[in-house]
N, C-alpha and C positions, 0 to 999 in steps of 0.2 A: 584306696577309694574313700574310706571313712574320713581320712584326712582331708581329702578334697571337699567333702560335704562340710566339714567344720570350717574350712577356709571360705567357701562360698557363703555360708551363714554369717561369718564375721564380716565379709565384704558387704552383704546386705545390710547388716546392722550399721556399718559405717556410712552407708548411703543416707541414713537418717540424720547424720550430723552434717553441719555446714562444711563445705569443702575446706575452708581454712582450718577447722578443727580436725578433720580427717588428716590433713597434711601435718598438723602439729603432732598428732598420735603417731603418724608415720615416722616423723623425724625423731620422736622419743624412742620408738621401737628400734630405729637404727642405732641410736646411742646405746641403748641397753643391749642390743644384739651382740655387742662385743663382750658383754659381761654375763649374759643369760643364755639359756638354751635356744638355739635358732629355731627349732621346730615349733616352740610355743609362740614365739612373737613374729615369725616370718609373715603370716598373713596380715599383721598390722603394718609391717614395712611396706607391703605391696598395696595396702588399702587405698591410697590416693590414686592408683592407676585408673580404675574404672570411672570414678567421677570426674577426674581431670580429663580423660579422653572424651568423656560426654561434653565437658565444658569446652573442649577444643573445637567441637562442632559449632559452638556459639562464638568462637573467635579467641578463646583464652588458651594460650599455649604454654603458660608458665604459672606456677603457684609460688609466691613468696610466703615462706613459713615464718611467722613472727609471734612473739608473745611480749606484751607490755612494751611495745615499741622496739624491741630488740629483734633484729633479723637473725633467724637461726640458719636458714639455707633456702634452697630453692629446688622444686620439682620442675622439670622441663619436659615437654612431649617431644620425643624423638621423631624426626621426620625422615622418610625414606629419601635417599640421595638418588639423583638421576643415574641410570645405568643402562648399559646395553645387555640385553639377554637374548637367548635363542627364541626365535619366533616359532612356536609349535605348529602354527598353521602353514609354515613354509620350510619345514625342517628338511624336506627332500633336497631343496636347493643348497642348503648348507652342507648336507652329506655329499653332494656332488662336488662342492667347493673344497671340502675336506679331503676328498679322494684325490683331487687334482693337486693339492698342496701338502700331501703327506700326513694328513690329519686323520687317517683311518688306521685301524688295526686290522689284522688278517681276518677277523671275523666280520669285517665290513661294518664296524661301528666307529663313531668318532672317538678319537683318543682324548680322554678327559684332560690330560695334561696339555695337549695341543689346543683344545677348546678353551681352557683356562688362559693360556697364553694369548690366543686370538682375542678373547674378550678384553684382556688387559690392554692390547694394543688397538682394539677397535675404537674408532672415533665417529661421532655423529656429525654429519655435515648439515648445519642448520639451513643452508640455502637450498640444497637438493633434497633433503630428507633421507639421504642414503647413509649407510654405514660403510666406512672406509677402513681397510687395514692400513694403519699408519706406517707399517714397515714396507709394504709394497705399493701403496697408493691404489690398490684395487678395491672395487666395490664388493662387499661381502653380502651375498644373498643369505636369506634365512635368518637374519638377525633383525631386531627392532629396537627402537629407543623407548624407554619408559621414563615418563616425566617424574621427577621427584616431588617432594613437598607434602606427601600424604602421611598421616600418622603411621608409625611402624607397629604401634600396639605396646610400646615400651616407654618407660620414662628414664630420665637421668636425674640423680640427686646430687647436689653440690652443697657442702657446708659453707656457711658464710665465712669468707676470709680465712681459709685453712681451718684452724681449730677454734676460732672466735665463736662461731655459731654453736659448736659442741659445748663449749664452756658456758655459754649463756643458757642453753637449754638445761644443762646439768644444774646450774644455779637455780633456775626456775623450778625444776623438778625437786630439788632438795628443800626449797622454801615452801613447797606445797601449792605453788601457783597452778599446777596442772591437775590437782585433785579432782576438779569438776569433770575432766575428761577421763580420768582413770576409773571412774564408775562405769564407763562404757567399755573400758579395756582393762579388766581386773587382772589379767595375766601379766601386765606390765608392773603390777605392784608386788608380784611374788618375790619373797625373800627380802632381805634388808635393802634399804635405799643405798645406792652407791654414794660414797663421799668423794671429796676433791682429789684425795690420793689415788683413788681407783681410776681416775681419768688421766693420770700422768703416765701415758705409755707412748 
């Protein structure tokens, strides 16, 4: 619980920085995460999440992290994929369908394995708006189609061209180009600064 409070506090502090700087601190925390205690810097790794999800509402889905013109990597807002799920408002119809097709257990509940298989083979018919079992061609009641494209609440990080972004960031870190940001993230300055040999793994 106390750890959650510390993480929330650090996330609020990060909100005071421009999104580009929050992303840069997040990238540095990822780089150092391999060499330092995860518990100390994990909140910094995740710090771009809240401001980038807010920026997504304004149309920004990606943050290119760079310093001195060198691209380090990218944070990208993950979007929910379209999928077919159980329609809780019409679950009785699916139970009836499950019973007819061997998808129930003795206790008269749907078999989770059967349901997972059904959802895997269920297809949304754009023209009719119905869900079809592609194995049998039957309309499956009790399922609905969920549109994708909404933020999932998570981000994806990608280093620029494999290890190029990692090496660039390490160089800028070693040369002191990030010192202005490290005042806001003193836990990233703990211990000796890594050298080029430390990054050869």
